[in-house]
C-alpha positions as CSV (number, residue, x, y, z in Angstrom):
1,M,-36.5,-24.4,-43.6
2,L,-38.1,-28.1,-44.5
3,F,-35.3,-29.9,-46.4
4,P,-32.4,-28.5,-44.5
5,L,-30.1,-30.8,-46.7
6,L,-30.3,-29.8,-49.6
7,G,-30.3,-26.1,-48.2
8,F,-25.9,-26.0,-47.9
9,S,-25.4,-22.9,-48.9
10,T,-21.1,-23.4,-48.2
11,A,-18.9,-26.8,-47.6
12,G,-18.3,-25.8,-44.1
13,D,-22.1,-26.1,-43.7
14,A,-22.1,-30.0,-44.0
15,A,-18.9,-30.6,-43.1
16,S,-20.7,-30.9,-39.2
17,G,-24.1,-33.0,-40.4
18,L,-22.7,-35.6,-41.7
19,L,-23.5,-39.3,-41.0
20,F,-21.5,-41.7,-38.0
21,G,-20.2,-37.6,-37.9
22,W,-17.5,-38.6,-41.1
23,D,-16.0,-35.7,-42.7
24,I,-16.0,-34.0,-46.3
25,A,-12.1,-36.1,-47.2
26,D,-13.4,-39.3,-46.1
27,L,-16.8,-39.5,-47.6
28,Q,-14.7,-37.8,-50.8
29,K,-12.4,-41.2,-50.0
30,G,-15.2,-43.5,-50.3
31,A,-17.0,-42.5,-53.0
32,I,-13.8,-42.7,-55.5
33,V,-13.3,-46.4,-53.8
34,Y,-16.5,-47.2,-54.4
35,L,-17.0,-45.7,-57.5
36,A,-13.4,-48.3,-58.6
37,L,-14.8,-51.0,-57.4
38,S,-18.3,-50.4,-59.1
39,S,-16.6,-49.6,-62.7
40,L,-13.8,-52.7,-62.2
41,A,-17.2,-54.9,-61.4
42,F,-18.9,-53.5,-64.7
43,V,-15.7,-54.5,-67.4
44,V,-15.2,-57.6,-65.7
45,V,-18.3,-58.5,-66.5
46,W,-18.4,-56.8,-69.6
47,V,-15.0,-58.5,-70.8
48,W,-16.6,-62.1,-68.9
49,G,-19.6,-61.8,-70.9
50,Y,-18.1,-61.3,-74.6
51,V,-14.8,-64.4,-73.9
52,R,-18.3,-66.0,-72.7
53,R,-20.0,-64.9,-76.4
54,P,-20.9,-67.5,-78.9
55,K,-18.4,-68.4,-81.7
56,I,-19.8,-68.5,-85.2
């Protein structure tokens, strides 16, 4: 198979092939933390832009 990482048939197949010795639970927790922080940063930037918008 040319791209073996794209050929998982079950979640158990991916568990032994993750980088840095991570397991699936750590990867999921990291993804949730990343998504939460990036969403929070998006909201902060949006609110900051709304507050600093010139009032007419």
